[in-house]
Each structure stands twice: as C-alpha cells, then as structure tokens.
C-alpha positions in Angstrom: -19.8 -13.7 -20.3 -20.1 -10.7 -18.0 -21.0 -7.3 -19.3 -19.2 -4.1 -18.2 -21.6 -3.5 -15.3 -20.8 -6.9 -13.7 -18.1 -7.9 -11.3 -17.2 -11.6 -10.8 -14.4 -12.8 -8.6 -13.5 -15.5 -6.2 -13.4 -13.9 -2.8 -10.4 -16.0 -1.7 -8.5 -14.8 -4.7 -9.2 -11.2 -3.9 -8.2 -11.8 -0.3 -5.0 -13.5 -1.4 -4.3 -10.5 -3.6 -4.7 -8.2 -0.6 -2.3 -10.4 1.4 0.2 -10.3 -1.4 -0.1 -6.6 -1.7 0.4 -6.2 2.0 3.5 -8.4 1.9 4.9 -6.2 -0.9 4.1 -3.0 1.0 6.1 -4.3 4.0 9.1 -4.8 1.7 8.7 -1.3 0.4 8.4 0.1 3.9 11.6 -1.7 4.9 13.3 -0.3 1.8 12.1 3.2 2.7 13.4 2.9 6.2 16.8 1.6 4.9 16.9 4.5 2.5 16.2 7.0 5.2 18.8 5.4 7.5 21.5 5.1 4.9 21.0 8.7 3.6 20.5 10.5 6.9 23.0 13.0 8.1 23.4 15.4 11.0 22.7 18.9 9.8 25.0 20.2 12.5 27.9 18.1 11.1 27.1 17.4 7.5 29.4 14.9 5.7 30.1 17.5 3.0 31.4 20.0 5.4 30.1 23.4 6.4 32.3 25.7 4.3 31.0 27.7 1.3 31.0 24.7 -1.1 29.4 22.4 1.6 26.7 25.0 2.3 25.9 25.3 -1.4 25.8 21.5 -1.8 23.3 21.3 1.2 21.0 23.9 -0.4 20.9 21.9 -3.6 20.6 18.5 -1.9 18.7 18.8 1.3 15.3 19.7 -0.1 15.4 17.1 -2.9 16.5 14.4 -0.5 13.7 15.2 2.0 11.1 15.2 -0.8 12.4 11.9 -2.1 12.4 10.3 1.4 8.9 11.6 2.0 7.7 10.3 -1.4 9.2 6.8 -0.8 7.6 6.7 2.6 4.2 7.9 1.2 4.5 5.3 -1.6 5.0 2.5 1.0 1.9 3.7 2.9 -0.2 3.9 -0.2 0.7 0.3 -1.2 0.0 -0.8 2.4 -3.4 0.9 2.2 -4.2 -0.7 -1.2 -3.4 -4.1 0.3 -5.7 -3.5 3.2 -8.5 -2.2 1.0 -8.1 -5.2 -1.3 -8.3 -7.6 1.6 -11.4 -5.7 3.0 -13.0 -5.8 -0.4 -12.5 -9.6 -0.7 -13.9 -10.1 2.8 -17.0 -7.8 2.0 -17.5 -9.6 -1.3 -17.4 -13.0 0.4 -19.9 -11.9 3.0 -22.2 -10.4 0.4 -22.0 -13.5 -1.7 -22.7 -15.8 1.3 -25.6 -13.6 2.4 -27.1 -13.8 -1.1 -26.6 -17.6 -1.3 -28.3 -18.0 2.1 -31.2 -15.9 0.9 -31.5 -17.9 -2.4 -31.5 -21.2 -0.4 -34.0 -19.9 2.1 -36.4 -18.7 -0.7 -36.0 -21.9 -2.6 -36.9 -23.8 0.6 -40.1 -21.8 1.0 -41.2 -22.7 -2.5 -40.7 -26.4 -2.1 
C-alpha cells in the first residue's frame, strides 16, 4: 500500500482521463458559444426598447449578462486547460516510468 508521498497510476489511464476531460471541455465551449449567441443583442437596438424602462432594464441586465458570459467562457477554457495538463501529465509519467524501467534493466544487465 502506498504512503501519502507516493503516486501510482497507469499512464494510459491518466492520458485517457485527459482525453475525456478535453472532450467535456469541448462540449462546455460549445455550450458557452450557444449561450453567447442566443443571449446576444444589439446595444443600438435592444429587444427591451430604448425608453426609460428599457434603459433601466439594460443597466440592471447588461453587466450581469456580460459577467456571466465571461465566466462561462473562462470555465470552458479552464476545463480545456485541465484536460491538456492531465494528458501532458500522463505522457510525462509514461516517459519517466519507461526511462526508469530502461535504467533498471540496463543496471540489471551489468550485474549479470
């Protein structure tokens, strides 16, 4: 059983996790783009009008909407980055593991 300072993983499983995370990030990015498209409006011709009530509505809505759109887009980017980092981690782990196995086999061959 590994202690708290150990890390054990199958590199292919880590890489698969990265691929799965990347796939999820693409779905989130598509959802973010759909959200931006479906909720976009022309500030020069807002759907709520440009009278007193429409202007008050815009003051209350525009900032919150822009922040939400930015947060959804940032979230998609963060998940995408996590997927790439997971994939990179699995690749690095696999290389380190293989390098160490090669060293062990080389050293064992010298002793024989």
